[in-house]
C-alpha positions in Angstrom: 50.4 87.0 117.4 52.7 85.1 119.8 52.8 86.2 123.4 55.8 85.8 125.7 55.3 85.3 129.4 56.5 88.8 130.0 55.8 91.5 127.5 59.2 92.7 126.6 60.0 96.3 125.7 62.6 97.0 123.1 64.1 100.1 121.6 65.4 100.6 118.1 67.7 103.3 116.8 69.8 104.1 113.7 73.1 105.7 114.3 76.1 107.1 112.4 76.0 107.7 108.6 72.7 106.8 106.9 72.6 103.8 104.6 70.0 102.6 102.2 68.1 99.7 103.8 68.1 101.1 107.3 64.3 101.6 106.9 63.9 98.0 105.9 65.7 96.9 109.0 63.6 99.2 111.2 60.4 97.8 109.6 61.6 94.2 110.3 62.3 95.1 113.9 58.9 96.7 114.5 56.9 94.0 112.8 58.8 91.1 114.3 58.6 92.6 117.8 54.8 93.0 117.3 54.5 89.4 116.1 56.2 88.2 119.3 54.0 90.3 121.5 56.7 92.9 122.4 56.3 96.6 122.6 58.8 98.5 120.5 60.0 102.1 120.8 61.6 104.1 118.1 64.5 106.4 119.3 65.0 109.4 117.0 68.4 110.7 115.8 70.4 107.8 117.3 72.1 108.0 120.6 71.5 111.8 120.7 67.7 111.2 120.7 68.2 108.7 123.6 69.8 111.5 125.7 67.0 113.9 124.7 64.2 111.4 125.4 63.0 111.7 121.8 61.2 108.3 121.9 57.9 107.1 120.5 56.2 103.8 120.7 55.9 102.2 117.2 53.2 100.1 115.6 53.1 98.0 112.4 51.3 100.8 110.6 54.2 103.2 111.4 56.5 101.3 109.1 54.1 100.8 106.2 55.8 101.2 102.8 59.1 102.3 104.2 60.9 99.2 102.9 61.5 101.0 99.6 62.7 104.3 101.1 66.3 105.4 101.4 67.7 107.1 104.5 66.0 106.4 107.9 62.7 107.5 109.2 64.2 107.5 112.7 66.8 109.9 111.5 70.4 109.7 112.6 73.2 111.8 114.0 76.8 111.5 115.2 76.9 111.6 119.0 80.3 112.7 120.5 78.8 112.3 124.0 78.8 108.6 123.5 82.6 108.7 123.3 82.8 109.7 127.0 82.3 107.6 130.1 79.8 110.1 131.5 77.8 110.0 128.3 77.8 106.2 128.2 76.6 106.0 131.8 73.9 108.6 131.2 72.7 106.7 128.1 72.5 103.4 130.1 70.5 105.2 132.8 68.0 106.5 130.2 67.5 103.0 128.8 66.7 101.8 132.3 64.4 104.7 133.0 62.5 103.8 129.8 62.3 100.2 131.1 63.7 98.8 127.9 64.6 95.1 128.1 66.8 95.4 125.0 68.1 97.9 122.4 68.5 97.2 118.7 71.3 99.4 117.3 71.5 99.7 113.5 74.7 101.3 112.3 78.4 101.0 111.6 81.6 100.6 113.6 81.2 103.7 115.8 77.6 102.7 116.6 78.8 99.2 117.6 81.3 100.7 120.0 78.5 102.8 121.5 76.4 99.7 121.8 79.2 97.8 123.5 79.7 100.5 126.1 76.0 100.2 127.0 76.3 96.4 127.4 79.0 97.1 130.0 76.4 98.9 132.0 74.0 96.0 131.9 72.0 96.9 128.8 71.1 94.0 126.5 72.1 95.2 123.0 71.5 93.6 119.6 73.5 95.2 116.7 72.8 95.2 113.0 75.6 96.3 110.6 74.6 99.1 108.3 77.2 101.1 106.3 77.8 101.7 102.6 81.6 101.3 103.3 81.6 97.6 104.1 84.4 98.5 106.5 83.3 96.3 109.4 85.7 93.4 110.2 83.0 91.1 111.7 80.8 90.7 108.6 81.1 90.1 104.9 78.1 92.2 104.2 76.7 95.5 105.6 73.3 97.0 104.8 73.6 99.8 102.2 76.7 98.5 100.4 75.0 97.0 97.4 72.9 100.2 96.8 76.0 102.4 97.0 77.8 100.2 94.5 74.9 100.4 92.0 74.6 104.1 92.5 78.3 104.7 91.8 78.4 102.2 88.9 75.6 104.0 87.2 77.4 107.4 87.7 80.7 105.9 86.4 78.9 104.8 83.2 77.7 108.4 82.6 81.2 109.8 83.2 82.7 107.2 80.9 80.4 108.4 78.1 81.8 111.9 78.5 85.4 110.7 78.9 85.1 108.7 75.7 83.6 111.6 73.8 86.5 114.0 74.8 89.2 111.4 75.0 90.0 112.4 78.5 90.9 110.8 81.8 88.2 110.7 84.6 89.3 110.4 88.2 86.3 109.4 90.4 86.6 109.5 94.2 84.2 107.3 96.1 83.5 106.8 99.8 84.7 103.9 101.9 86.3 105.6 104.9 89.6 103.8 105.4 88.7 100.7 103.4 88.7 100.1 99.7 85.8 97.7 99.3 83.5 100.2 97.7 86.2 101.4 95.3 87.2 97.9 94.2 83.6 96.8 93.6 82.8 100.1 91.7 86.0 99.8 89.7 85.3 96.3 88.6 81.7 96.8 87.8 82.4 100.2 86.1 85.3 98.9 84.0 87.9 101.2 85.6 91.5 101.1 84.2 92.9 101.6 87.7 91.7 101.6 91.3 93.5 103.3 94.2 92.7 101.8 97.6 94.3 102.0 101.1 95.0 98.3 101.1 97.1 98.5 98.0 98.3 102.1 97.6 99.9 103.2 94.3 101.8 106.4 93.6 101.1 108.8 90.8 103.9 107.4 88.7 102.3 104.0 88.7 99.0 105.5 87.6 100.7 107.5 84.8 102.5 104.3 83.6 99.2 102.5 83.5 97.6 105.3 81.3 100.7 105.2 79.0 100.4 101.5 78.6 96.7 101.8 77.9 97.3 104.4 75.2 99.9 102.1 73.6 97.2 99.5 73.5 94.9 101.9 71.6 92.8 103.2 74.5 91.7 106.8 74.0 90.2 107.4 77.5 90.8 106.2 81.0 88.8 105.9 84.2 90.5 105.9 87.6 88.6 105.1 90.8 90.1 106.5 94.0 88.9 105.5 97.5 88.5 108.4 99.9 91.0 106.7 102.3 93.6 107.6 99.6 92.0 110.9 98.6 93.7 113.6 96.5 91.7 112.9 93.3 91.9 116.5 92.2 95.7 116.6 92.6 96.0 113.3 90.7 93.9 114.6 87.8 96.0 117.7 87.5 99.2 115.8 87.6 98.0 113.4 84.9 97.1 116.4 82.7 100.4 118.2 83.5 102.6 115.2 82.7 100.8 113.5 79.8 98.9 116.5 78.4 95.7 114.5 78.6 92.6 116.5 79.6 91.7 115.1 83.0 88.8 115.8 85.4 88.2 114.8 89.0 84.7 114.0 90.3 84.1 113.5 94.1 80.8 111.7 94.4 80.4 112.4 98.1 77.0 111.9 99.8 75.3 111.1 96.5 76.4 107.6 97.3 74.3 107.4 100.5 70.9 108.1 99.0 68.4 106.4 96.8 66.0 103.5 97.0 67.7 100.4 98.5 68.3 97.5 96.1 66.4 94.3 96.6 69.6 92.7 98.0 69.9 95.4 100.6 66.2 95.1 101.5 66.6 91.4 101.8 69.6 91.5 104.1 68.1 94.3 106.2 64.8 92.4 106.6 66.5 89.2 107.7 69.0 91.0 110.0 66.2 93.0 111.7 64.2 89.9 112.2 67.1 87.9 113.6 67.9 90.7 116.1 64.4 90.6 117.6 64.2 86.8 117.4 67.5 86.7 119.4 66.0 88.9 122.1 62.9 86.7 122.2 65.2 83.6 122.6 67.0 85.1 125.5 70.3 86.0 123.7 72.4 88.9 125.0 74.7 91.4 123.4 75.0 90.0 119.9 75.7 91.2 116.4 73.8 89.8 113.3 76.5 89.1 110.8 76.7 87.6 107.3 79.5 85.2 106.8 80.1 82.1 104.7 76.8 82.6 103.0 74.7 82.7 106.2 73.3 85.1 108.7 74.6 84.3 112.1 74.9 85.8 115.6 78.2 86.8 116.9 79.1 88.0 120.4 79.4 91.8 120.4 82.8 91.9 122.0 84.1 89.3 119.5 82.7 91.4 116.7 84.7 94.5 117.8 88.0 92.7 117.7 87.4 90.6 114.6 89.8 90.9 111.7 88.9 90.4 108.0 91.9 89.5 105.9 92.3 91.6 102.8 92.2 89.5 99.6 93.7 91.1 96.5 91.8 88.9 94.1 89.1 91.4 93.0 91.7 94.1 92.6 93.9 91.8 90.5 90.8 90.8 88.3 90.1 94.5 87.8 93.6 95.0 86.4 93.4 92.0 84.2 90.1 93.0 82.7 91.3 96.6 82.1 94.0 95.5 79.7 
């Protein structure tokens, strides 16, 4: 075990919506911190637990066998108080009272904003992106995305079996918040005939025209994937049935997509990102985000991460349409 000149104290929390792979990231943080001679403290239920002082020191044995588990052993919660200046100041004060030299925040866009507010009050924050929606502009990959895609793809296959048997149209609504990444990936891997996403919205008439075209090509059933940022899957299914007389059913997968054992890919990214966050603290870095871009894990300034913009590419959507013909 390596020892630093000063024994650093770091905290770790998971915040916002849970994502498969968060536990793998927590495990990496705890064990890397131990390796470098740091003391690490787990903060329960995100920023809310920070306010309530729900904090326990963690040791390597505390994270044994959690790499395979979905959800987060630290638990998570939304924390409206972190949206206020008073709440942000109070959170920073608690971190200082706990004598934490740095805080590792594992979560999505809202969690990063909370982390950035703490950095403005002198707290050193390392952020790790974890959300099934992949809706963070600063990184090409977020922990939990791959597991969610696999979960939805498997469900779509089951729905297609039923659609084929009954010659019906299945409309499947997936998560993604205001982004269509999850829907496009699930549509492509699930063989969908159409995908509706916020980045490329279609009206009902366009969907009906696609179904008519498919029927002219000999297709007896159709699968439509709808991103939650578009919504209205039940209304769409009813309109398809009303206009075309085709039996149609809407399925909203909801929080089913958040659960389950994280895939090997999610466990790998989570482990490397958790390691890099602690290594950055050890190396004297301040207020960074661990991102994945151009095939590499890198550190990006937290403020730059919050203003980054990821250009939408229609290529995968176009491929989905080509392969659906």
